[in-house]
C-alpha positions as CSV (number, residue, x, y, z in Angstrom):
1,X,-41.1,-19.6,-6.0
2,X,-37.4,-19.5,-7.1
3,X,-37.7,-15.7,-7.4
4,X,-39.1,-15.4,-3.9
5,X,-36.3,-17.5,-2.5
6,X,-33.8,-15.5,-4.4
7,X,-35.3,-12.3,-3.0
8,X,-35.2,-13.7,0.5
9,X,-31.6,-14.7,0.0
10,X,-30.7,-11.2,-1.2
11,X,-32.4,-9.6,1.7
12,X,-30.5,-11.9,4.1
13,X,-27.2,-11.1,2.4
14,X,-28.0,-7.4,2.5
15,X,-28.7,-7.6,6.3
16,X,-25.6,-9.6,7.0
17,X,-23.4,-7.4,4.8
18,X,-24.8,-4.2,6.3
19,X,-23.5,-5.3,9.7
20,X,-20.0,-5.3,8.4
21,X,-20.4,-2.0,6.5
22,X,-21.8,-0.3,9.6
23,X,-19.0,-1.8,11.7
24,X,-16.5,0.1,9.5
25,X,-18.5,3.2,8.7
26,X,-19.9,4.1,12.1
27,X,-16.6,4.7,13.9
28,X,-15.3,6.8,11.0
29,X,-18.5,8.7,10.7
30,X,-18.6,9.3,14.5
31,X,-15.0,10.7,14.4
32,X,-15.8,13.0,11.5
33,X,-19.1,14.3,13.1
34,X,-17.3,15.0,16.5
35,X,-14.8,17.3,14.8
36,X,-16.0,20.9,14.3
37,X,-15.3,22.8,11.1
38,X,-13.3,25.3,13.2
39,X,-11.0,22.6,14.6
40,X,-10.6,21.0,11.2
41,X,-9.6,24.4,9.7
42,X,-7.2,25.0,12.5
43,X,-5.7,21.6,11.8
44,X,-5.4,22.3,8.1
45,X,-3.5,25.5,8.9
46,X,-1.1,23.6,11.2
47,X,2.3,23.3,9.4
48,X,3.2,20.2,11.4
49,X,0.1,18.4,10.3
50,X,0.4,19.4,6.7
51,X,4.1,18.4,6.6
52,X,3.3,15.0,8.2
53,X,0.5,14.3,5.7
54,X,2.7,15.3,2.7
55,X,5.5,13.2,4.0
56,X,3.2,10.2,4.5
57,X,1.8,10.3,1.0
58,X,5.2,11.0,-0.6
59,X,7.1,8.3,1.3
60,X,4.4,5.7,0.5
61,X,4.5,6.7,-3.1
62,X,8.3,6.4,-3.1
63,X,8.1,2.9,-1.6
64,X,5.6,1.9,-4.2
65,X,7.8,3.2,-7.0
66,X,10.8,1.2,-5.6
67,X,8.7,-1.9,-5.3
68,X,7.4,-1.5,-8.9
69,X,10.9,-1.4,-10.3
70,X,12.0,-4.6,-8.5
71,X,8.7,-6.3,-7.7
72,X,7.2,-6.6,-11.2
73,X,10.3,-8.5,-12.5
74,X,10.2,-10.7,-9.5
75,X,6.5,-11.3,-9.9
76,X,7.1,-12.3,-13.5
77,X,9.8,-14.8,-12.6
78,X,7.5,-16.3,-9.9
79,X,4.7,-16.6,-12.4
80,X,6.8,-18.0,-15.3
81,X,9.9,-19.8,-14.0
82,X,10.2,-22.8,-11.7
83,X,13.6,-22.6,-9.9
84,X,15.1,-24.2,-6.8
85,X,14.0,-22.3,-3.7
86,X,10.9,-20.7,-5.4
87,X,8.6,-21.6,-2.5
88,X,11.1,-20.1,0.0
89,X,11.2,-16.9,-2.0
90,X,7.4,-16.8,-2.0
91,X,7.4,-17.4,1.7
92,X,9.9,-14.6,2.3
93,X,7.7,-12.2,0.3
94,X,4.7,-13.1,2.3
95,X,6.3,-12.9,5.8
96,X,5.9,-9.1,6.2
97,X,2.1,-9.6,6.0
98,X,2.0,-11.8,9.1
99,X,5.0,-10.6,11.2
100,X,4.1,-7.9,13.8
101,X,5.1,-4.6,12.4
102,X,6.9,-3.6,15.5
103,X,9.0,-6.7,15.0
104,X,9.6,-5.6,11.4
105,X,10.8,-2.3,12.7
106,X,13.3,-3.9,15.0
107,X,14.5,-6.2,12.2
108,X,15.0,-3.2,9.9
109,X,16.8,-1.4,12.7
110,X,19.1,-4.4,13.1
111,X,19.9,-4.4,9.4
112,X,20.0,-0.6,8.6
113,X,21.0,0.9,12.0
114,X,23.9,3.4,12.2
115,X,26.4,0.8,13.4
116,X,25.4,-2.0,11.0
117,X,27.3,-2.9,7.9
118,X,24.5,-1.6,5.6
119,X,24.0,1.5,7.7
120,X,27.7,2.4,7.6
121,X,27.8,1.7,3.8
122,X,24.9,3.9,3.1
123,X,26.3,6.5,5.5
124,X,29.3,6.9,3.2
125,X,26.7,8.1,0.6
126,X,25.2,10.4,3.2
127,X,22.0,8.2,3.4
128,X,20.7,7.6,6.9
129,X,17.8,5.4,7.8
130,X,17.4,6.0,11.6
131,X,15.2,9.0,12.2
132,X,15.3,10.0,8.6
133,X,13.0,9.9,5.5
134,X,14.8,6.9,3.9
135,X,14.0,4.9,7.0
136,X,10.3,5.8,6.6
137,X,10.4,4.7,3.0
138,X,12.1,1.3,3.7
139,X,9.7,0.6,6.6
140,X,6.7,1.2,4.3
141,X,8.4,-0.8,1.6
142,X,9.1,-3.8,3.9
143,X,5.6,-4.1,5.3
144,X,3.6,-3.6,2.1
145,X,5.7,-4.9,-0.9
146,X,3.9,-8.3,-0.8
147,X,0.7,-6.7,-2.0
148,X,2.3,-5.5,-5.2
149,X,4.3,-8.6,-5.8
150,X,1.5,-11.1,-5.2
151,X,-1.1,-9.1,-7.2
152,X,1.4,-8.7,-10.1
153,X,2.2,-12.4,-10.0
154,X,-1.5,-13.3,-10.3
155,X,-1.8,-10.9,-13.2
156,X,1.1,-12.6,-15.1
157,X,-0.2,-16.1,-14.3
158,X,-3.5,-15.1,-15.9
159,X,-1.7,-14.3,-19.2
160,X,-1.3,-17.3,-21.5
161,X,2.4,-18.1,-22.1
162,X,1.3,-19.0,-25.6
163,X,0.8,-15.3,-26.4
164,X,4.4,-14.6,-25.6
165,X,5.6,-17.5,-27.7
166,X,3.5,-16.2,-30.6
167,X,5.1,-12.8,-30.3
168,X,8.6,-14.4,-30.2
169,X,7.8,-16.4,-33.4
170,X,6.9,-13.1,-35.1
171,X,10.3,-11.8,-34.3
172,X,9.8,-10.0,-31.0
173,X,12.7,-10.1,-28.5
174,X,12.0,-11.3,-25.0
175,X,12.0,-7.7,-23.8
176,X,9.6,-6.7,-26.6
177,X,7.3,-9.6,-25.9
178,X,7.2,-8.7,-22.2
179,X,6.4,-5.0,-22.8
180,X,4.0,-5.5,-25.7
181,X,2.2,-8.6,-24.5
182,X,2.6,-9.7,-20.9
183,X,2.9,-6.3,-19.2
184,X,-0.2,-4.7,-20.8
185,X,-2.4,-7.7,-20.1
186,X,-1.2,-7.9,-16.5
187,X,-1.4,-4.2,-16.0
188,X,-4.8,-4.3,-14.3
189,X,-3.5,-6.6,-11.5
190,X,-0.2,-4.7,-11.3
191,X,-2.0,-1.4,-10.8
192,X,-4.3,-2.9,-8.2
193,X,-1.3,-4.2,-6.3
194,X,0.3,-0.7,-6.5
195,X,-2.7,1.0,-5.1
196,X,-3.0,-1.6,-2.3
197,X,0.7,-1.2,-1.4
198,X,0.4,2.6,-1.4
199,X,-2.6,2.5,0.8
200,X,-1.0,0.1,3.2
201,X,2.0,2.3,3.4
202,X,-0.1,5.3,4.3
203,X,-1.3,3.6,7.5
204,X,2.0,2.1,8.6
205,X,2.9,2.9,12.2
206,X,4.7,0.0,14.0
207,X,7.8,-0.3,11.8
208,X,8.1,3.4,11.2
209,X,7.8,4.5,14.9
210,X,10.8,2.2,15.8
211,X,13.0,2.9,12.8
212,X,12.2,6.6,12.1
213,X,10.1,8.3,14.7
214,X,11.2,11.6,13.3
215,X,10.3,13.2,11.0
216,X,6.8,12.2,11.9
217,X,4.4,10.7,9.4
218,X,0.7,11.2,10.0
219,X,0.1,8.0,12.1
220,X,3.0,8.8,14.4
221,X,1.9,12.4,14.8
222,X,-1.6,11.2,15.6
223,X,-0.2,8.8,18.2
224,X,2.0,11.5,19.8
225,X,-0.8,14.0,20.0
226,X,-3.1,11.5,21.6
227,X,-0.5,10.4,24.1
228,X,0.6,14.0,25.0
229,X,-2.7,16.0,24.7
230,X,-5.6,13.5,24.6
231,X,-8.5,12.8,22.4
232,X,-9.7,16.4,21.7
233,X,-6.3,17.4,20.3
234,X,-5.7,14.3,18.2
235,X,-9.3,13.8,16.8
236,X,-9.1,16.6,14.2
237,X,-5.9,15.1,12.8
238,X,-7.6,11.7,12.6
239,X,-10.6,13.3,10.9
240,X,-8.5,15.0,8.4
241,X,-6.7,11.8,7.5
242,X,-10.0,9.9,7.2
243,X,-11.4,12.5,4.8
244,X,-8.3,12.7,2.7
245,X,-8.1,8.9,2.4
246,X,-11.8,8.7,1.6
247,X,-11.7,11.3,-1.1
248,X,-8.5,9.8,-2.6
249,X,-9.9,6.2,-2.8
250,X,-13.3,7.3,-4.1
251,X,-11.5,9.2,-6.8
252,X,-9.3,6.2,-7.6
253,X,-12.3,3.9,-7.9
254,X,-14.1,6.4,-10.1
255,X,-11.0,6.6,-12.3
256,X,-10.7,2.9,-12.4
257,X,-14.3,2.6,-13.5
258,X,-14.0,5.1,-16.3
259,X,-10.8,3.4,-17.6
260,X,-12.5,0.0,-17.4
261,X,-15.2,1.4,-19.8
262,X,-12.6,2.9,-22.0
263,X,-10.0,0.3,-22.8
264,X,-7.7,-2.6,-21.7
265,X,-5.3,-0.5,-19.6
266,X,-7.4,-0.4,-16.5
267,X,-7.2,-0.9,-12.8
């Protein structure tokens, strides 16, 4: 009887879960099916499309690298240290997740625009943010950094502080204890956060379009072609992005699974 009830429960869960899977899969599949191989090939040969896709992937990767350098130490502090204003810092890190991304773009423009203090200071170094690649990078960084910081913090919180203390009693310096104990044990969560942040950056539109419309990343190019030329001209670009992202994340999951079976440094 229990097995029968369990089977019925699984069937019900499969039915309910399938609704959500189909809700996501069908629009993507419909878009891919509607694009002919000829139109896809023409899109692949389009220099503007290729450049925008490479820029999108590169800028998101750069934003993730910047967040890794600063975000992992911040995550460690949030996991290990109680300090005045800690809840405020956590709230600030979480704000980009909930604020409208167009509002984030305006906020970044107010902070890094050409006439602002920071904009002029970076201008002395010949670094521009408005309508420039650095602007794309900081827009992606702003809207997605919370994924990396929060995932890394959870990873460090799962590591027993006692293990660090043992390493210290054996003569390890704080740096050595961090790199040899805490970081490897939290690496799975850190890598998950990096992948989530990178993926979020790939799809960013609202903040980027306000701060750095040009050079165009793939979401902005897709929007411009849809607005200017309609669905038929924009659909192959959408299909190409869907296929690239699908292949990329299937490969990432396959790699994560193989690493999970091979050792502790896994995603």
